[in-house]
C-alpha positions in Angstrom: 117.6 137.7 112.8 121.4 137.3 112.5 124.5 139.5 111.9 128.0 138.3 110.4 131.1 140.0 110.2 134.0 138.9 108.3 136.9 140.8 109.0 139.4 138.2 107.2 141.2 135.8 109.6 138.4 136.4 112.1 135.0 136.1 111.8 132.2 137.2 114.4 128.4 136.5 114.3 125.4 136.9 116.4 122.0 135.6 116.3 118.3 136.0 117.9 115.5 133.9 117.5 112.1 134.3 118.8 109.1 132.0 118.7 105.6 132.4 120.2 102.6 130.0 120.4 99.2 130.7 121.0 96.6 127.9 122.1 92.7 128.4 121.3 91.9 126.0 123.8 94.0 127.0 126.9 96.1 130.1 127.4 98.2 128.3 130.3 100.3 126.7 127.1 100.8 129.7 125.3 104.5 130.5 125.3 107.4 132.5 124.1 111.1 131.0 123.5 114.0 132.8 123.0 117.3 131.9 121.9 120.0 134.0 121.4 123.6 132.9 120.1 127.1 134.5 119.7 130.2 133.0 117.9 133.7 133.8 116.9 136.4 132.2 114.4 139.9 132.8 114.5 142.4 131.4 111.9 145.4 131.6 113.7 147.8 130.4 111.0 146.9 128.1 108.3 146.7 125.0 110.1 145.5 126.5 113.3 141.8 127.5 113.8 140.1 128.4 116.9 135.9 128.4 117.3 134.1 129.6 120.0 130.5 129.6 120.5 127.7 130.4 123.0 123.9 130.0 123.1 121.6 131.1 125.6 118.0 129.8 125.2 114.6 130.3 127.4 112.3 127.7 126.2 109.5 124.9 127.4 108.8 121.6 127.4 105.3 121.0 125.5 102.3 119.8 127.8 102.8 115.8 126.9 105.8 115.7 125.0 108.5 113.4 125.1 110.7 116.0 127.7 107.8 116.9 129.8 107.9 115.8 133.2 104.2 114.9 133.3 102.9 112.6 130.7 99.7 111.1 129.8 96.4 112.5 131.8 99.1 113.8 134.9 100.0 116.6 132.4 96.6 117.7 132.5 97.2 119.0 136.2 100.3 121.5 135.3 101.1 124.1 133.3 104.5 123.1 130.6 107.7 123.0 132.0 110.0 126.1 131.2 113.6 126.1 131.2 116.8 128.2 130.8 119.7 126.5 128.8 123.1 127.6 128.2 125.5 126.1 125.9 129.3 126.8 125.8 131.5 125.3 123.1 135.0 125.9 122.2 137.0 123.7 118.9 140.8 123.9 118.0 141.8 122.8 114.5 145.0 121.8 113.9 145.6 121.1 110.0 144.4 122.1 106.6 141.9 121.1 103.6 145.0 119.5 101.9 146.5 117.9 105.1 146.9 114.6 105.5 145.7 114.6 109.2 143.5 117.1 110.7 142.5 116.8 114.4 139.4 118.9 116.3 140.0 119.1 120.0 136.5 120.2 121.6 135.3 121.4 124.8 131.8 121.7 125.2 129.7 122.4 128.7 126.0 122.4 128.6 123.6 123.6 131.4 119.8 123.0 131.9 117.5 124.7 134.9 113.8 124.3 134.8 112.2 127.7 136.4 108.8 126.3 137.0 106.9 123.6 138.6 109.4 122.8 141.1 108.4 121.2 144.3 104.9 120.3 142.4 103.2 117.2 143.7 104.5 114.4 141.2 106.5 116.9 138.8 109.5 118.2 140.7 111.5 119.5 138.1 114.4 120.8 140.0 115.3 117.2 139.7 116.0 117.6 136.2 118.5 120.3 136.1 121.9 119.2 135.3 125.4 120.2 133.6 126.9 118.2 130.7 130.7 118.6 130.1 132.3 117.1 127.2 135.9 116.5 125.9 136.2 115.4 122.7 139.0 114.6 119.9 138.1 113.9 116.1 140.9 112.6 113.7 140.4 112.9 110.0 142.9 111.1 108.0 143.0 111.8 104.3 142.6 109.2 102.0 142.3 110.7 98.6 141.0 114.1 97.5 137.4 113.0 97.9 137.4 110.6 101.0 138.7 110.8 104.7 138.7 108.3 107.2 137.8 109.5 110.6 138.0 108.8 114.5 135.8 110.3 117.0 136.7 110.1 120.8 134.5 111.8 123.4 133.9 111.7 127.2 131.0 113.6 128.6 130.6 114.3 132.5 127.0 114.5 133.5 126.2 115.9 136.6 122.7 116.7 138.3 122.4 119.7 140.5 119.9 118.1 143.4 121.3 115.5 145.7 118.6 112.9 146.2 117.9 109.4 145.4 116.6 110.2 142.1 119.6 112.3 140.8 121.8 110.3 142.5 120.8 106.9 140.0 121.5 109.5 136.9 124.7 110.9 137.9 127.7 109.2 135.6 129.5 109.7 132.4 128.8 109.1 128.3 131.8 107.7 126.9 131.9 107.2 122.8 133.8 105.9 120.2 133.3 105.8 116.6 135.1 105.3 113.4 133.9 106.0 109.8 134.5 107.6 106.3 133.6 111.0 104.8 133.5 111.1 101.0 132.1 113.2 98.2 131.5 111.7 94.6 131.4 114.0 92.0 129.6 116.8 93.9 126.2 115.2 94.1 126.7 112.5 96.6 128.4 113.6 99.9 128.2 111.3 102.9 129.6 110.9 106.4 129.1 107.6 108.3 130.7 106.5 111.8 129.9 103.7 113.5 131.2 102.2 117.0 130.0 101.7 120.6 128.6 104.2 123.5 129.0 103.5 127.1 126.7 104.9 129.5 128.4 104.7 133.0 126.5 105.3 136.8 128.4 106.7 139.7 125.8 105.5 142.0 126.8 102.1 143.2 124.8 99.1 142.4 123.7 100.6 138.6 125.2 98.7 135.8 126.8 100.6 133.1 124.9 99.9 129.4 127.0 99.8 126.4 125.2 99.9 122.9 126.0 100.2 119.4 126.0 103.5 118.4 126.3 105.6 114.8 125.8 108.5 113.1 125.1 108.9 109.3 124.7 111.5 107.0 123.8 111.1 103.1 123.1 114.0 100.8 122.5 113.5 97.4 121.9 116.2 94.8 120.8 114.6 91.2 120.2 118.6 90.3 121.0 121.9 91.6 117.9 122.6 92.5 116.6 119.4 94.2 118.2 117.5 97.4 117.4 114.4 99.5 118.7 113.9 102.6 118.6 110.7 104.6 120.1 111.0 108.3 120.0 108.3 111.2 121.9 108.4 114.5 122.0 106.6 117.8 122.3 108.9 121.0 121.9 109.2 124.8 119.3 111.4 126.3 118.4 112.4 129.9 115.0 111.4 131.1 112.3 113.1 132.2 111.3 110.8 134.9 111.3 107.0 134.4 114.4 105.2 134.0 118.2 106.3 134.6 118.5 107.7 130.9 117.1 107.0 127.6 118.8 105.1 124.6 117.2 106.8 121.7 117.5 106.3 118.0 116.3 108.6 115.2 116.0 108.3 111.7 115.0 111.0 109.1 114.6 111.4 105.1 113.5 114.4 103.5 113.6 116.1 99.9 113.8 119.9 99.0 113.1 121.0 95.7 113.5 124.7 94.5 110.7 125.4 91.9 112.1 128.8 91.2 114.4 131.3 92.9 111.2 132.1 94.8 109.4 129.1 96.1 110.8 125.8 97.7 109.2 122.9 98.9 110.4 120.4 101.5 108.8 117.1 102.6 110.0 115.2 105.5 109.4 112.0 107.7 111.1 110.7 110.4 111.1 107.7 113.3 112.6 108.3 117.0 112.9 105.1 119.3 113.4 105.6 122.7 114.3 102.8 125.3 113.9 104.1 129.0 117.1 102.0 130.7 116.1 100.6 134.1 112.4 101.8 134.0 110.3 99.0 136.2 107.7 98.9 132.8 110.6 98.7 130.3 108.9 101.6 128.6 109.6 101.9 125.0 108.5 104.7 122.8 108.2 104.9 118.9 107.4 108.1 117.6 106.4 108.8 114.1 106.4 112.3 112.1 106.0 113.9 108.7 105.7 117.3 107.4 105.7 119.8 104.8 107.2 123.2 104.3 106.7 125.7 101.7 109.0 128.9 101.8 108.5 131.7 99.8 111.5 134.3 99.3 110.7 137.6 97.6 113.7 139.2 98.5 117.5 137.6 99.7 116.7 139.3 103.1 113.3 138.1 103.6 111.9 134.2 103.8 107.8 133.5 104.5 107.3 129.9 105.4 104.2 127.7 106.3 104.8 124.5 107.8 102.3 121.2 108.7 103.7 118.9 110.8 101.7 115.5 112.5 103.1 113.2 114.6 102.1 110.0 116.7 103.5 108.1 119.5 103.1 104.8 120.4 104.2 103.5 124.2 104.3 100.3 125.6 103.0 102.1 128.7 99.1 102.7 128.8 98.0 106.2 128.5 100.7 107.5 126.9 99.8 107.3 122.8 99.2 110.5 121.3 98.6 112.2 118.0 100.0 115.8 117.0 99.1 118.1 114.3 100.9 121.4 114.5 100.9 124.2 111.7 103.4 127.2 111.6 103.7 130.1 109.8 106.9 132.3 110.1 109.2 134.4 108.8 112.7 134.5 108.6 114.8 138.1 108.5 118.3 138.6 107.4 120.0 141.6 108.1 
């Protein structure tokens, strides 16, 4: 559910999402996740724009998922991890669509705090509570009316709430530098491709920094107005649920969306996620292959009814962590 107001040079929006899941085998896995978001955009002048956004979420890590604290057979002994999450984001843009140079300065604060399984034997979700504060600058230089040269720089400070040997080994920062291009070919092929380096550093003495190739690429091809193929791939750094100091992750996805009529559309997608756990004693690596199909029926412009089926398979180098999962989702999206 979302509401948006356009007041000329100011836009306001607020949204609410609720998702409820019920399991037939174990009621302890039942969940209700909620998300509230609000934003405001201010066009101060033709060359100055300010965007503010906030998101508050109460959610969970499904038992046995990559993000859950307890993995494998150990996950059967505890309820799914639950957490509160907040994101505060501000962006100031200098420039315009026709300008030679556009610059965007960003400030982002992310906070995550777990609300259960705290102090549980072998779980201790309090060791995962953390805050990330990121500062970024993105520069786009106009090359032609259909392409830009882009440079992205960002630095994220990562601070864990607890003070012990586990959390001290995760405290640190993430520095990223990317360069690339954006382009639009006849409105049918649009793309953003950025490549560079990411360095995860640690505050604690004796833990070496880890540098890796980093990239972010998104390509969208629309051969027909009613059919779109999307290819997305990226490298990212994720916080670990237990093993290692952090996770060096890569993700690739391809999808095809086709509108068969103004009332019915179908979307198929497949993805591959690869996770390498830095400084894990067993050098854990996971590969997760997912594929799914979503059908959407839209009887009116304000109502979507959808059904989704998704299959996921994880292959882990650690024994006992391989799994297969199939999820069927029925949902309704209502616009007001």
